[in-house]
N, C-alpha and C positions, 0 to 999 in steps of 0.2 A: 144532175141529181144521181147520187150514188146508187149502185144497184143494190136492192133490198136484201136479196139472198147472198149474202156474202160467203166466203169460202172457209167457214170454220170447220167443215168436214175435211178440208184438204190438209190439215195440220200445218206444220211450219215450213212447208216447202218454199224455198227461196223464190223460185220462179213465179209461184202463185201470188206471193206477197208482192213482188215487183209489179205483176200484172194488176193487182188490186189497186196498187198506188198509182199506176198509170191512169186507170179508170177513175179513181177518186179525184185526181187531179185535172181531169177533163181532157187528158191527152189522147185517149181512145174512146171510141163509142161503146155503148152498152152491147150493141151486136158483135163488135170486135172482141170485147171482154168475154162474152158468152162463148164465142167461137174458139178463142184461145184457151179459155178455162176447160172447155170440153177436150180439146187437143191434149192438154196437159194431164187431164184425169183419165183419158182412154189408154189402154195398155198398147205399148208399142210392139210391133212384130218381134223384135228381138227379146222382148220381155215375156212372150208367150211360151217359148220352149227353151228352157235353160240348157246351156251346153253341159254335157256330162264332165263332172270333175275327174281328176286322175284317179281317185279312189274308186269311183263307180266303174270306170273302165277296167280297172285292175280286177275288181270284184266280178264283173262280167266274164273277163277272160279266165279267171280261176274257175268260175262255174262251168264254163265250156270245157276246160281241161278236165274237171272232175267228171263230168258227163262221159267224155271220151274214155276216162279211166274205168268208169263204171261199166260201160259198154265193151270193155275189153279191147279197145282200139289202141290204147297206149298203156305201157306198163306203169307200175307204181313208180319205178325209177325214173321213167320219162316225165311222169306227173311232177315228182319232187324236183326235178332238175328245172323244169319249165317254171315251177312255182317259185323257186329261188331266184331265177332270172327276172321274173315279173316283179317280185318283192325287193329286188335290189340287195339281196343279202349276200 
């Protein structure tokens, strides 16, 4: 018997489609289907915290440099020099 609550909410995800086909063909049990469906729809650890992209890192460094400049710890010239280095100009 096919599982009544099909995976319409899961969109067109290929893995979910394949899983549904396996279940509908009787190749996996309803318990296995539900378990795997839950695994596929649960966020994976690497999905929880995205890695910063290069632009974010660059922006963070520029912000830190600007703070140092505003505190008088580096000169305007030093700030501009490091900014140019970071931006690859």
